[in-house]
N, C-alpha and C positions, 0 to 999 in steps of 0.2 A: 591515366585513364584508358582502360580498355577501348580497343578498337568497336566492339560492340556497344558499348557504353556511349561512344559518341553520337553528337546531334546530327541527323543526316538531313541533307535539304529535301521537302517533299517532292522535287522533280527530280532528283536521285533516286529516291527511294524504288527497291525492286522486291519484288516476294520472296522471303527464305525458307528454303528447304521444300521449295516444290519447283518444278519446271517452267510452270506459267499459271496465271489465272485467268479465264472466260474474261472477258469484255465489260459482260455487266459485273462481273464479281470485283474486278478490277475498280469499276465506276463507284461499287458500295465501300471499297475498301478507302478509296480517298476521298467520300462525300462529306459535306460540310452540315448536311442538316439530316432532317429525321426519314428513316426509311424503312417501308417494311418489304423483307425480300421473301418471295416466295420460291421455295427452294426443294424441287422433287428428293427422291431417295438417291443417294450416291453424289448427289451436286457439291457435299463439300462444305455443309452448313458449319461445321464447327473449323475447319479449315479457313474460313472466308470469315469469321469470328477471331480468330486468332493472327491472320494477318493485318487485319484492320487493326486489331491491339498493337501490333507490332508497327504499325506506319504512324498510330497516332501517339506512341510513346516514344520512339525512336529519330521521330521530326520534330518531336517538340509542339505537335499540334496538339496533344493533352499536355499542358505544361505544368512540369513538380511545380508545387506538392501535389496539385489536383491529381483525382486516380479516375482509373476505369472499373464501374461494376457490372458484371455479368451475372446475370441470376436465370437458373434454369428450372425445369419442372424435376428434372431427376438428379440425385446425387453423383452418381456413374457422370453424368455429363456435364455437370459441375465440374467434377475432378478433372476429367478428360480435358476441357476446355484449357484448365488452368496449368495443365504439364504442358499442354502443347505452345502455351504462350512462353512458359520457361525456357522449352526447347528453342525457341525462336528469338527471345529476346536475352540480355544481358539481366543479371539481377537485380541491378541497380533499375531498369525497367520494369522488370516484373513484378518485381516487389512493389509496385503501384497499381498491379493489377487484384481484384477481389472477385473471385468464382464462387459462387454458392446458390444453394436452392431458395425458391420464394420462401418456404419455411423459415429455412436457416434466416433468412433475413428479416422477416417478421420478428420471429421470435427475438433476434438481437434487439430490434428495435422496443419489442416488449420489456425486456429485461433491463434495457438503457432507461426509460423513461415511463414505463408502465406506472410507478408510482403516484405520478403527477397525473393520473386520469381523475375524472370525478369521482366519488365513494360508489354510487350505483355501477360504475366499470371498472371499477380497480381490484386488479386479482391478487391475491397473497403472494407476497415475494417468492414464497418456494412453492407454486402450483405445480401442479404435475400434469404429464400430458395425457390424456386420453385417444382412446380410435372409437367412436360410437359406431355404431352398426343401426342397419333398417331395423331389426329386433329390440335394440335398445330404444331408438327413438318410437318405434309402434308401443312397446311397454309404457314408456312416458308418458305418449297423448291418451292411450286407454286405461292405463292404471294408476297413473301416480297424479293425474292432473284433475279430475273430477270437472264439476260443473264451474263454468265460469260465471262473473256477476252479471247479472240481468241483464247490465247497461250494455254487456257485452255480445251476451248470445246464451245459447243455450247449451247442453252438453251435448244432445247432437249435432250442433253444428263442430263440436271438436270429434266427436267421432268419424263426422266426414271427412276430417283432413285425412289426405294420403301422405305417407311417409316423403314421398318425393318432393311432393307440394310444399309440405312444412318444411324439409330443411333448403330447397333449393329457394322457395319464394319468401316464406316468413322469417327463417331463422338467419339464412345468410343473404337473400337475395338484394341487400339493399344497405347503405351505410346507417349504423346505429345514431339513434337519435340522441342527442346530448342528453335529453330529462327524460329519457323513455317516451312510450306511443301515447300522446295525450288522449285521444278516443281509439283504441286499439280494435281493430276487428278480431274475430274469434282466434285467427290466424297468428295476429301480430300478440295477442294477449299471450298464448301458449308460448309462443318463441320468447316472450321477456320473462316468461315462468322458467323456462329452462334455461335463460340465461344468468336469472339471480340464483337459482338452485346450482349452478354449476359454477359460480363466480363466490357464493355467500352460504352454501348451504351445510359446508364442512368444516373442520380445521383448515382446511387447506381448498384453494380454488382449485376445480378439474378443468383443463380447457384442451379442444381439439386445435388442431392447427387451421382450419377455416377461423376458430372463435379467434384466435391469436391475433391472424390477418384482418379481421374486421378490427380488433382494439388498436392494432396499431395504426391503423387508418384514423380511427377516432382520435386516437393521441397526437398525431401532425395537424390533423384538422384543428385541433385546440391548442395547438403549440407552434404557431409558426416560426418560431426562432430555431427548433430543432428541424421542420422543414426545411428553412433556407441555409442550416449548416449542412443537410444532404446534398442542397441543391450545389453550395460552394464545392465542397469534397466532389464530386464527381463531374466531371466535364464530359461525361459520355455513360452512357448505359447500352447495354447487349440483353437482350431478351431472347434464349435458345427454345426452340419446339413452341414458339409463341401459339401456336394453334391447340395446344390443350391448356391455354391460360383459364382461370376460374373467373367469376365475375368479381371475387374478392380480392384475388389479386391483380387484377388489372386495377380497380378501384384504389387500391394502396399505389400503385406505380401511378395512378394517374394525379391522387392528391399530393405527392412530392413533385412531381416532375413538371407537370402540364402549367406551361408560362412560367416555366423558368428559361435557363439557358443550356440545361444539358442537352444533347443532343442523342437520339434515341435510335437503336438499329433493332428494329424483331424481323427474328427469322424463323421461318418455318413450313408448314407444308399442311394446305386444309386438307388435303386427300389422306393424310397420316393421324384423322383426329381420331383419338381410340380413347379418350377419357371424358366423352360426354357424361357416363356413369357416374364421373368422379366430380360433375358440375363444370366441365370445361365450357366457355360459352359457345353459344351458335355460331359465331364468326367474330374473331376477337381482332382480324385484321381488317374488316368494314368500320368498326369503333375505333381503332388505332387510328386508322387514316384520316378518320373524319375529326378525330379530337386533337392529334398530333400534326394532322396536315401534312402527315408524311408522302414522301413518293414513291408509289410502288414499284419494285424491279423485281424482276421475275431471273431466274438462271436457268440454263437450259441443259448443260452438261450432265453428264453421269461418269462418274470416275471407278464406280464400284461393278455394273454388271457389263455381261457380254453383249454382245448388237441382239443377239437372238433372247434374251430374257429379257431387254429392255423394251425389244419389240410386244412381247406378252406382256410386260408390265404396264404397256400402252392403253392396252384393250381395257384391262383391269382400272385403269386409271380414268380411261373416258365413262365406266360406267358410275363414278361421283363424279365428275365433274366433265361436262360434255364438252366444254372449250380447252379441254386439257390438252397443251401441244407436245409433243412427240420427243423427249429427250434424245441428245445425241450422244452414245456409246462412245467414249474416250478409251476403252479398254478391249482388247483381243479376247476371242475363245480359245481355251486351253484342251480343251474335252474334245472325245468324240462323241458319237450318238447323242442322242436327246438331251437338250438342256432343259427339259422339263417334261415329267410323265406321272400318270397318276399307276399307282398299281395297287391291285386288287388282291386280298387274300381270303381265305375261309375262317382261318383261325389265329387269333393273336401269336400264339405260339410259333407259329409258319411264319409270319411278318416279321418277328424278333430274328429268327433266326438267319432269315435272306437277308435283314438289313445289316446286320452285323457281316455278313459274309460280303455284302456289297461295300461297307465301309474300309473293313480289312484289303479287299483289293484295292481301291481305289486310292488306300494309302499309299499302296507299293507302285501302283502304276504312277501316280504321279508325283510322289515324294513326298506327301501331305502327312501333316501332325496331328493328333486329336483334336485340338483346338480349330481346326478349319473346319471342321463338321458339328452343326448342332442339330439336336432333335426338338422339335417344336410341338407342343400339344396346346390345344385350348384352356384347359382347366383339369385339376385332378390328375395332377404329374405323377404323386406318388403310385397311383394305381396304375400308369403306364410302367414307371418304371420298376416295379415289383416282376412284371413279364420281360421288359426288355435287357434288365441289368444281369440276369443269367446266361442271357445269349451271348450278350457282348464279351460279358468274362471270359466264355468257354471259347470264344476267339481270340480272347488275348488283349481286348480293348477294354478297360477300364469304362464304364459310363456313371456320371455323378447329376444327378437330381438335385440341380440349384435351386429349385425351387423347396426342397426340404429345408428343415431344419438344423441348426447348428446351436444347439442350447437354445434359448429362448426367440433367437432372431433367423429370419430366413437367410441361408446360408449365401445366396447370391448380395443381401443388404450388407450383412456382415463382412464380405471383401471389399464393399465398396466406403466402409466405415471408416474414417481416419486414425481414429485407435486405433484399430486392426492394421491396415496400412504402416502405420508407423514404427508399430512393433513389430512386425516382418520386416521392415527396412534395416531394423537394427540388427536382427537373428542373421538374416543373410549377411550382412556385414560381419557380423562376426565368427558365422558357422563358417561361411566360402573361403579358400586359401587362395582363390583370386578375386578378390571384391572392389576392383576398382570402379566400377558404376556403381556398386550399392554403397559406397564411402561416398562418392559426392552425391549421392541422393541423400544420404543422411547428414552429410554436414550443413546441404543447404537447406532441408525441409528442419533438421531442428536448430539450426545457428537462425532460422528463421523466428521460430518459438522464443527464442532465448531474447529475439531483438538485435541479434548482432547486426550490422550492415556489412553488406557485400565489398565495399570498400576500406572497412576496418581490419586492415592487415594483426593488427596486434592483437585482437580478439579473435579473429579469426584462426590466427596460427595458435593462441591458447587454447582454443575450445578443440581444434584439430588432436591436439597431445591429449586432452583429457577424452574425446571419443574413441582415440585409438587404445588409451588405457583401459576403458571401460570394457572397448571389443574383445581386448585379450582375456580380462578378467573373465567374461562371461564364458567365452571359448574353453577357458578352466575347468569352469565352476560346472558346466554342462557339456562335457564332451559327449553326448550321448542325447536323442531329444528325449525327454520326460514323458512318463505317463501317468494316469490319475492325478493325484493331489499334486505332483511336482511340476506340473503344466502350470497351473495357477499361480504357483512358486515363481519360476521362471517370467511369466506374464508382468507380475507385480513389477520383479526385478527391473523390467525394461523399462515399465512405465515409470520406474522412481528416475530412472535416469532421464526419460523424457520429459518428468515435470508435469504431475498431475496438473497445477494449478496453472502453467503453462498452458496444457493442451485444452485447459477448460476455458481459459482466457481467449484462445483462438477460436475455438468452438462452440460456440455459447449453448448448444442444444445439451453439453454434456453437464451443463451447472444447473441442471434442473431434476426434479425425481431422479429414478434409479436409472437412467438411461446408459451411462457409463458400465453403472455396474453388471448391466444385462450383456453389454458388448464385450466388457473383459472374462464375463462367465462364459461366455460363447465362446470365446476367441481359444480358452483356455480348454473348454469341449472339444473343440473342433482342432486344436493343437495335438492332444492326447490320442483321439482318433486317429490324427494323418499320423502319427510317429508309430503306431502299432502295427509290431511286426517288423520294424526297420530301425536299424541302428545307426542310419546315413541321414545327417542333417540336410544333406541338398534334396533326397527322396522327400524327407518327413515335408519340407518346407514347398516343394513342388505339389506334393498332393494338398498339403494346405490351399494352395492357391489355385489347385487344379489343372497343373500344367500338361499333365498327362493321360487326363480322362476328356471325354466327350462329354459336352455339357447337354443337360435335358432341362429344356426351361418352358415358361409360358409364353404367348407372344407379346403379352404387354411389357415381360421383362426383356426380351430381344431389342426392344425398341432401341435402335442409336448403333447397335451391334451389327457385326458383318463377318460372313462364313464363304468360304470356298463352296460350298455345299449345303443346301438348307433339306432337312427332309421334316415333313410336317405330317405327323402320325395321329390319325383319325379325321378325315374329312369325311364327316357323319353325324346324321341331326343327333344323336346323343351328346355328342362335344358340344355342337351348335344349337344345344337347347332354347336359347334366347333370341335366336335370326331373327325372328319376325317381329321381336319386341322393338328392336332398333336396327333396321335393315341396314343402313347405312354407316354405322358404327360399325356392325359386326363386318361389312364388305372392306371396311376400311381397315379394320383389325386383320382379315386374310391378305390385303395388301403389301401393310405391314410384314409380315410375316413372310410373303414373297420377294419382297425386296430387300431382304435380309442376305440375297446370296448373291455371288460374285460369277458363278460358271453354272450351277446345276439345281434345282429345285425337285423332287420327289413328294409326292403328295401318296399316302396310303391308306387306303379303305379295306375295314373286314367285315364282312357281314354278320360276324357273330356279334358286335357292338351296336348293331341297329341299321335303320335304313340311310336314303340319303334324298327324302320327299322333302321335307324344307327347306333345303340347300340346295335345291335343284339351280337356283339362280347362280350359284357359284360353278357348278358343273357346265353351266350352259355358256358362263365366259370361259372356261378353261377351252371349250369346244370351240367357240367363237375363236379363240386365239390359235387352233391348231392343235392344241394338246391333245396325245392319245391316252390310251386307256388300256394297260395291261393287266390279261388275269394271270397271277404268279402259282397260286395253288393255295 
């Protein structure tokens, strides 16, 4: 047995891959009870969970065959946590760690057990995923419904329902009643009509992810055996980015694990709650502490940002939580000059030129790469990209709008898709001369899909030969990156080796509707675009993954990422037009953007784009922190 696969006595276990963990983090890693962990930016939330997983698996505190379940809000966060555990644990241990999103977890439950639901709530087996909009809800309420029965209310009652009220309170606000609403209010009647139309109004059911979450909670409530099976399967549950948990998601977790023996660790930061618009609970930590009798534990260190940035962050944090404790920076400043500044411009074109020149200079002075920088915007990334990209191209630096589309999917989402990641991993192996790292990644990922155990040496050896032969064949068939239809042919070739059925079995989201087809088509489109103008495979794959381009993205998509320098373009009323609608969430978004930076933050303002009266509060906070404004031209 490998040394890494051996069991370690709890008292002998030490953190893996890091120099140390702060005292409170070690307490959480070794804890035997439910914990809620308040961890600010740069505190190492993902690392904490990875170390806790390593401790539980390597010491036998989570004994085989039991597993650990980690559920996150975002796909890339789930993928990142899973990757960290694989780096810190032997495959025999890491194979018992399941990291997925809330949506994937709920969908997997519905796909396995959904046909056992009562007829009223039973979706068709081939249901399709839908993504309702405010306009869609409004059209349903105002055009599709009509007047309710007199015993319910009047047409005016239905017209009085706001979209947010309908969605948050009536449609998803509470668990589904098994037999429907017996004496429904107008809102409950409208919600029931929406549910029945979505479930039974066509040849196929059409469900959103919040609907899937509610159905999953119902089926487990009605099927205690399935609930108990999950409790027996998972000795521990991790919940990441817990501040963004919705009532639907929380109710599902509560229905499964409350009252069982599974030990739950919830990690997040209430100052970074930026998903209230997507139905995040007002204070999920309070509900969790009350229901699960968890012990709240704060983390104080910041391993990301320099001391000066941490000082400024604390001013912003106190605007969100007056009791916020100042973190301790555990990194050093590596730049000269201002760590944070506001740059005023008269014209967007001048702004673009100056930013491109600044980035080019910083890259040379500090020996940085394109991915050490990020350009953040509040919204409408394409509008900013249209002006910024030519200026950066003129400076010899590609700028990529990661909020843009790659076929039918947002580029940043495509790169986080499991199908895309596996295909690119196979292509890296086949097209790279020295592919040691890619070989290991492919063998582990594809071997896991095929169910090959980490200690099954015969099967591992057989698959290694098969993988080697396929990589050699693929390299011969595609000596240069294909363009046009050839890209889709290559994608299908790689998928054939990976195994479509294996991929669907491992990732249930691909088993419904046409999502997998959209991912493959988008991957082919993006690969063809990345290969345009080059015959070099490394350049094409680097372009696919954006390794040589500076990313441009929205605040929401930057969550969980970090960069040497953050440039926030557009600190004006136009970009923050909804600031007054929910000032707390908007300030939290501003805080999230600021805290992505390790060394420097630059905010830009352009008078041509609008005023800064509505967001004066943000400028006042920066001024309070001593951040200066410079007129550039």
